[in-house]
C-alpha positions, 0 to 999 in steps of 0.5 A: 047284205051281199054277204048274208045273201052269199051265206043264206044261198050256200046255206040252202045248197048244203042245208047247214041250218036245217042240220044244225037245228036237227041235231039241237033237236036230237040232243034235247030227245037224248037230254030228256032220255037221259034225265028219264033213265033213272026212273025207268025200272029194267025188267031183265038183265039185258035191260040192266045192261043196256042202262049201263051201256047208255051210262058209260057212253054218255059219261065216256063222251064228255070225260076221259074214259080211263078216269074213274068211274068209267073203267069200274062201270065197264068192269061191272058190265063185264061181270054181268056179262060173265056171270049171266053168260051172255054173248060178249056181243051184247057187251061192246064195252068189253072190247073198249076195255080189253083195248086200253088194257093192251096199250 
């Protein structure tokens, strides 16, 4: 009981449980947004790039970024940026690809 009281006091002081709950809530919202992504039609090339970036970032978070299909998706993003003459700053994945190729 004393141990629990110390934990509760420390938790209240640093806000661990509240932060943990907020993280869980944000992960739930993020998952719902990812689930909606395939049904959300892009209306511009920038929208297509944004969708691909979301897929890339989420996938690379869970898997090794050099494994299929992540380099291939980065390549498509770079092709779209190049073909549509978009600012490279709109495609941060190109920097990651250049860094992995220079290793």
